[in-house]
Steps between C-alpha positions, in 0.01 A plus 500: 500500500787742542470575883641322792286262710535705821384804317197319356383376825586797711205612704425868519335466837832379651652853415194672655555292818880602505409864458273484793765322712758760396271780611474338840868440515566870422280615789691261730827627382391864531385417853803288599788616297743240644295192426643234282316224305468293820333757697292630209383128464398497865317828468316377187395188696392713792279704252349178350703470179688174468783519232803279451827667639669453163230707320539769764873512448465517113222775531699707730802471263293578196343812655825618685345473854829466667515525877698778661822389686476551865800696660663335797 
């Protein structure tokens, strides 16, 4: 057909779910600037959103949601 199998079977609603997760992650990262992916995962679970930690890491990397380093 000329397109890849993963592109053919890609579901658009998965991207919409990712965008809603990223929006919630941005609010968490704005509220708690030093939270990494583990704490963001715990906060998402506390808010009722269950997501795999690998997906959280990937989305944080893609959207540049890097935690601020704490000074010691």
